[in-house]
N, C-alpha and C positions, 0 to 999 in steps of 0.2 A: 504494500500500500504506500502510495506516495505521501510524503509529509506535507501537511498544510502550511501555508505561510504563518509565521508567528508574529505576535504583537506583545510587546512588553507592557505589563500592567502593574502598577504599584498598588498593593493591597495591604493595608495595615492588619497585622495579626498579633494575637496575644503572644508575648515573649516566651511564656512558659510552654506554650504549644510548640513553638519553633524549636526551643531547646530540647524538648522531649522527642520531637520528630528527628532532630539531628542525632540524638543519642541512640535512637532506634534505626538509624540509617535510612529514614524515609525521605524520598525525594519530594520535598514540599511543593515544588512547582507542578510535578506530575500529579500528586495527590489533590492539589487544588483544582487542576484541570479536570480530573476525573469527577470530583465533587460537583463542579459546575455543570459538567455534562449530565450527571445524574439528576441534578436539580432541573435542568432544562427538559429532560425526558419526562420527569414526574409532572412538571407544569403543563407540558403539551398533552399528556394523558388526562390530567385533571380537566383541562379545557375541553378536550374531545368528549369526555364523559358528560360535561355540562351541555355542550352543543348537541349531543345525540341522546340526551336523557329521554325525550319523548319516544324516539324509535326503540330504545332499549326497553322502556316500560311497556310499549305496545308488543314487542316480541315476547317479553316475559309473560304478559297477560295471555297472549295467544297460546303459549306452551302450557300455561296453567289450565286453560279452558279446553284445549284440544290435544294436549300431549305433544311429544316431539314429532316433527314431520319425519316420515320414513322410519319410525320407531320399530315397526314390525320387521325391518331388515337388520336391526342391530344384533350383534352377537356378543355375548358376555363371556 
């Protein structure tokens, strides 16, 4: 996978966290980037659930009333 262009960002962090991360040989930049990526993914999912709440509710109501479509073909 090709590396994406990088941008330096100054982010103030708790000194004790930085010290502990260094003691544990944690790459703080990498950990911060992973944390931001996870936060973005979680926020996108949260927004998707809000935007699609009516469709999700309707699908769940259909299954409650009629059962799963093609359920007779399921093998357990």
